[in-house]
N, C-alpha and C positions, 0 to 999 in steps of 0.2 A: 679319417682324421679324428683324433680324440677331442672331445669337448674341452674347451679352455677352463671350464669350471670343475673339472675333475682334478682334485688335489694330487700332489706328488704321491701320496699313499693310496690313492684310489677312492677316497671319500668324495662324495658329490657335494661340492660347495653350494650348489644351487639349492640343496635341501637343508643347509646348515642354518640354525637359528641366528647365529651371529651375522651371516650375510643377509638373511631375510630382514633382521632388525635394522641393519645398516641401510639397505635399499629402501625400506619403508619408513625409515626414521622413526621406528617404533620403540619408544622408551619402556613401555610395559613389557615387551618381549625381551629387551635388553636386561631388565630387572630379573625376570624369570630365568633367563639363560645364565646370567651371572650367578644367581643363587644356586642353580642346579650344578653348574660347572665347578663352582668353588667348593661345594660339598663333595662332588664326584672326584675331584682332583686334590682334595685337602689343600686348597690354595686360596686362602682368604684375600689374596691380592687381586683375585678376579672380581671386579666390580662392574656395575653397569657401564661406567665410563670406559672400560676396556673392551666392551663388546662392540667393536667396529671393524668390519672386515668385508672386503669385496671379493675375496677368494685367494687361495694360496698361490696360484700361478697367474694372477691378473695384476694390472696396475691398480694403484689406489691403496686404501687403508687395509691393514692386515692385523688380525688378532695377535697381540704381543707374543704369546707362546709360539704360535705357528711361525711368526716372522723371525724371532730371536732365539728360540730354544729347541724347536722341533728337530730331533736327530734325523728324522726321515728326510725332511726338506733340506737340511744341511748336507746329508749324504748325496742326495740327488743333485744338488747344485755343485758340490765338489767334483762329482763324476761327470758333470756336463750333460746330464740326462734331463728329459722333460718330466718323467715320472719314474717310479719304481718299475713300471712295466717295460722300460728299456733295459733293465739290468738282468744279466743272465743268472744272478744269484737270487732272484725273486722267490723261488719256491723254498729256498733254504734260509732265508733271512728272518732272524728272530725279531728284529726291530719292527719291520712292517707286518710280520706274522701276528704280532699282538693286536694290530688293528683288525686283521682278517678274522680273528677269533670273535671279536665283538661286532664286526660289520662285514659279513661274508660277501656282500655285494661289492665291497671295495675291490676285491681281487678281480672280480668279473669286469669292473670298470677299467682295469689296467690291461686286459687281454684283447 
């Protein structure tokens, strides 16, 4: 059985700074993560106040992008899957493929 903290795309939420900051209520890590992610994504709307997440597929707080805008999570939910690993198009999908380019372990987490 797949760990509940593996996101729809295969990223391991357990190792995500947003989740770690939320679980530890670590405002310093929220600040650092918001700064890093806002630059990385050219998204000034990412602030420390938005860094609250318990994981993509868990109950509780979710990072706004993952909850409201993530095309991968939206696709998985529309198809009724748990993760991209349930999809027969996994190897050819350009959307989740972009994640695998930056985080090769994500694909392994889905298999």
